C-alpha positions in Angstrom: 0.0 0.0 0.0 2.8 2.4 0.8 4.4 1.9 -2.6 1.1 2.8 -4.4 0.6 5.9 -2.1 4.2 7.1 -2.8 3.8 6.6 -6.6 0.5 8.5 -6.5 2.0 11.4 -4.6 5.0 11.5 -7.0 2.7 11.6 -10.1 0.5 14.3 -8.6 3.4 16.4 -7.5 5.6 16.2 -10.6 3.1 15.8 -13.4 -0.1 17.6 -12.4 0.8 20.1 -9.7 3.8 21.4 -11.7 1.5 21.8 -14.8 -1.2 23.6 -12.8 1.3 25.8 -11.1 2.9 26.7 -14.4 -0.5 27.5 -15.9 -1.4 29.8 -13.0 2.0 31.6 -13.3 1.5 31.9 -17.0 -1.9 33.5 -16.6 -0.7 35.8 -13.9 2.3 37.1 -16.0 0.0 37.5 -19.1 -2.5 39.6 -17.1 0.5 41.7 -16.0 1.4 42.3 -19.7 4.0 39.7 -20.5 3.6 38.0 -23.9 4.0 34.2 -23.6 3.8 31.8 -26.6 1.9 28.4 -26.6 3.7 25.5 -25.0 6.1 27.7 -22.9 6.7 26.4 -19.4 6.8 29.2 -16.7 8.4 28.5 -13.4 9.2 30.9 -10.6 10.5 34.1 -12.2 11.6 37.6 -11.1 10.4 40.3 -13.4 10.5 44.1 -12.9 8.3 45.2 -15.8 6.3 42.2 -17.3 5.2 44.2 -20.3 8.8 44.4 -21.4 9.1 40.6 -21.8 8.0 38.6 -24.9 8.7 34.8 -24.9 8.0 32.7 -27.9 6.4 29.3 -28.3 7.6 26.0 -26.8 10.3 27.6 -24.6 11.7 25.9 -21.5 12.7 28.3 -18.7 14.1 27.0 -15.5 13.5 28.6 -12.0 14.8 31.9 -10.7 15.4 33.6 -14.0 15.5 37.4 -13.6 14.1 39.7 -16.3 15.1 43.2 -15.2 14.2 46.1 -17.4 16.4 48.7 -15.8 14.6 52.0 -16.1 11.3 53.8 -15.7 8.1 52.6 -17.5 8.1 52.8 -21.3 6.4 50.9 -24.0 7.8 47.4 -24.7 8.8 44.7 -25.2 12.6 45.2 -24.8 13.4 41.6 -23.9 12.3 39.4 -26.9 12.9 35.6 -26.8 12.3 33.5 -29.9 10.7 30.0 -30.2 12.1 26.8 -28.8 14.6 28.5 -26.5 16.0 26.9 -23.4 17.1 29.3 -20.5 18.8 27.7 -17.5 18.3 28.5 -13.8 19.5 31.8 -12.4 20.1 33.6 -15.6 19.8 37.4 -15.5 18.6 39.7 -18.3 19.6 43.2 -17.1 18.4 45.4 -19.9 17.9 49.1 -20.4 17.7 49.2 -24.2 17.0 45.8 -25.7 17.9 42.2 -26.2 16.6 39.8 -28.8 17.3 36.1 -28.8 16.6 34.1 -31.9 14.9 30.7 -32.3 16.3 27.4 -31.0 18.9 28.8 -28.7 20.4 27.2 -25.6 21.4 29.4 -22.7 22.9 27.6 -19.8 22.5 28.4 -16.1 23.9 31.5 -14.5 24.4 33.4 -17.7 24.1 37.2 -17.6 23.1 39.7 -20.3 23.8 43.4 -19.5 23.3 46.0 -22.2 24.6 49.0 -20.3 27.4 50.2 -18.0 28.5 53.4 -16.2 30.6 56.3 -17.2 34.3 56.3 -16.0 35.4 60.0 -16.2 37.5 61.2 -13.2 35.7 64.5 -12.6 32.4 63.0 -11.5 31.2 60.1 -9.4 30.7 57.0 -11.5 27.2 56.5 -10.1 26.2 60.0 -11.3 27.5 59.6 -14.8 25.1 58.8 -17.6 25.0 55.1 -18.6 26.3 53.9 -21.9 24.2 51.2 -23.6 23.8 49.2 -26.7 21.4 46.4 -27.8 22.3 42.7 -27.5 21.3 40.6 -30.5 21.6 36.8 -30.4 20.9 34.9 -33.6 19.3 31.5 -34.2 20.7 28.1 -33.0 23.2 29.7 -30.6 24.6 27.8 -27.6 25.8 29.9 -24.6 27.6 28.0 -21.9 27.0 28.3 -18.1 28.1 31.5 -16.2 28.7 33.4 -19.4 28.4 37.2 -19.5 27.3 39.1 -22.6 27.8 42.8 -22.5 26.4 45.9 -24.3 26.4 46.2 -28.1 27.3 42.5 -28.7 25.8 40.5 -31.6 26.2 36.8 -31.7 25.7 35.2 -35.1 23.6 32.2 -36.0 25.1 28.9 -35.0 27.8 30.3 -32.7 29.0 28.7 -29.5 30.1 30.6 -26.4 32.1 28.5 -23.9 31.2 28.4 -20.2 32.5 31.3 -18.1 33.3 33.6 -21.1 32.9 37.3 -21.0 31.7 38.5 -24.5 32.6 42.1 -25.2 32.8 41.9 -29.0 30.4 40.6 -31.7 30.7 37.0 -32.8 30.3 35.9 -36.4 28.0 33.0 -37.4 29.3 29.4 -36.5 32.3 30.7 -34.5 33.4 29.2 -31.2 34.5 31.7 -28.5 35.9 31.3 -25.0 37.9 33.2 -22.3 37.9 36.4 -20.4 37.6 38.5 -22.5 36.2 36.0 -25.0 38.2 35.3 -28.2 37.6 33.1 -31.2 39.0 29.6 -30.6 37.5 27.8 -33.5 34.6 27.3 -36.0 31.8 24.8 -36.3 32.3 22.6 -39.3 
């Protein structure tokens, strides 16, 4: 009897409760203004301005992803994610201008996308200087390894691979493989 009870609890918890919870979270974020495509699983998220986020169809997002639109209210969306995209746990999208992610991308856990930074002149406190920013554009079929940081103004071409732990400060051409801090080209997909 205990085996049957344990199996029933397991099925209820991992099949049905998770689906119901995701459905409720999905409806909540959609009411708040987020655009979410069909078949996209929504776990626990952190979002500052939900109307700034648009997520495509059939995406898999793991828990504790942070969608931070850094600024006051303005029309959106500024964070646009394509179809069939995987985003691992604890990723951060810290955006003041825009980021677009193409279809079929894989973004591993702990990755960060930051499209702005601070001024660095000596005559004024850095926190008081105007921010410099540039959009981040990620093509289709891109694989970004865990704990990668992608900075302002970077474009990553279709089919590119960014190795784990890389800090990407320059644009990456299609099908190139980059690694390191700062990231440099180490090869090409063949």
